[in-house]
N, C-alpha and C positions, 0 to 999 in steps of 0.2 A: 400596428396602430400607434404604438408609442413614438416611433420616430416622427410620424406625421404630427402628433400633438406637440412634440418638442419643437418641430419646425414652425408650426403655427404660433406657439407661445413666443418663440424667438422673434418671429416676424412682427407679432403684435408689440413686443417690447421695443423693437427697433423703430416702429412707426410712432409709438408714444414718445420715445426719446427724441426723434427728429422733430415732432411737433413742439416739444418743450424747448428745444434749441431755437426753433423759428420764433416762438413766443418770446424767448429771452432776448432775441435780436431785434424785436419789433419796437425799439426805442424811437422816439420822435427825434428827428434831426432838423432843427430849425433852419439850418443852412440850405437844406434841400427843399424845404417848404417855402421859404422866403428867399428866392433866388436873386441874382444880381439885377435882372430886368425889373423885378418887383420893387427892389430897393431904389432903383433909379426913378421909377414911377412915383414912389412915395416922396423922395427928396427933390424930384424935379430936375435932376442933373446927373451926369455920369458919376459912378462911384468906383472906388478902388476895389480890387478883389477882396472878398470877405476874409475874416479871420475867425473861422469856426472852431469850436472845441466841444467835445462831448466827454463826460466823465461819470463813471459809476462811483458813488460814494456810500458811506455807511448809512447815511440818512436819505439816500435816494439817487436818482439819476438826473444829471444836469446836461443841458445842451444850450450853447450860447453862440451868438453870431453878431459881429459888429460890422456895419457898413459905414464908411466915411466917404464924403464926396471928394472927387479929385482936386477940386478947388476947396481949400479948408473952410469950414464953417458949418457944415451940416452933418448929422449922423443919425443912423437908425440902429438901435440896440435891441436885440431880441434875446430873451432868456426863457428857458423852459425848465421847470423843476418838477419832476415826478417823485413824490415822496415815497419813502420806504414804508412798509407796514408799521403802524403805530405812530407815524408822524402826520400831523394834521396841517394841510396847507392853509387852512383858515387862520390858525395860530400864527403862521409866518406872515400872512397878510395883516393881521392885527398888530403885530410887532412893527411892521413897516408903517402902518397908519399912525401908531403912537409916536414914532420917531420923526415924522415929517410934519409939515405944516398942513394947511387946510386941504382936505380931499373931498371929492364929490362922488356920490354913488352913481354908477352907470347901469341903468336898468336894461334887462334883456340880453346880457352878455355873460355867458357862463353861469355858474351858481351864484357868484358874487363878483362884482367888479368895482374898482375904485380908481379915480383919476386925480392926479396932482399936476399942477402946471404953474409955471412962472414963480414970481416972488411970493404970491399968496400961498403957494404950496411948499415954500422953503427951497425952491429951486432957482437957478439962474434964469434971467429973462429968456423967453422963447424955447423953453424946455418943457416937454410934456411927458409924464410917466403914467402908464396905464398898467394896472395889476388886475389879473383875472384868475379866479379860482374856478376850476371845473373838476369835480371828482377829487382825485388825489394829485392834481396838478396845479401849479401856479405858473402863470404866463406873465412875463413882464415885457412891455414894449415901450421903448423910449424914443422920442423923436425930438431932435434939437436943430435949431437954426432956421426954422420956417418963421416968417414974420407974423403969421396968423395962427395963434394958439388954438382957435376953434377948428381950423382946417387941420392942424397937426393932430389934434385929438381925434378927428374923424379918420385920418390916415392910420393912426395907432389902432383904432378899433378895427379897421379893415384888416390890418396885419394880424391882430389877435384872432379875428374870425377865421382867417386862413389857417392859423395854427390849431384852433379849436376844431376845425373841420377834419383834421388829421387824427384826432383822438378816437 
């Protein structure tokens, strides 16, 4: 009977370990969520290959991706920050809010969302930055180069919703 119990205990330990490894690898990768065709749809023209980067840091996990149009002038920037235990993404959003110009609240997006655009927001003309907190994550979406800031804000919201859907 003992070998059988040892075998079952070992099998159970292996299953638990494998599930922990899978959970640890379940990070959000914004490059895979917002692919090149999506970026081209947002910016309205062909984009260069992405420049993604994912990093585990002491204060959490970061995933970022930049798309730039083949013809210079437009960009889509996506950042995902999943905070480590004890780090509050709301605090990070508040710090961004304090260091920028005017921001507007975006209702119905994540737990809390704020939008900054153009010179009123302390940004260059035709730049929109959207910040969304959901749980322990902060998502940042930047769209630049579109002539219509309202349209750019809507496109940033669509990208943020895509990332939120992966959480």
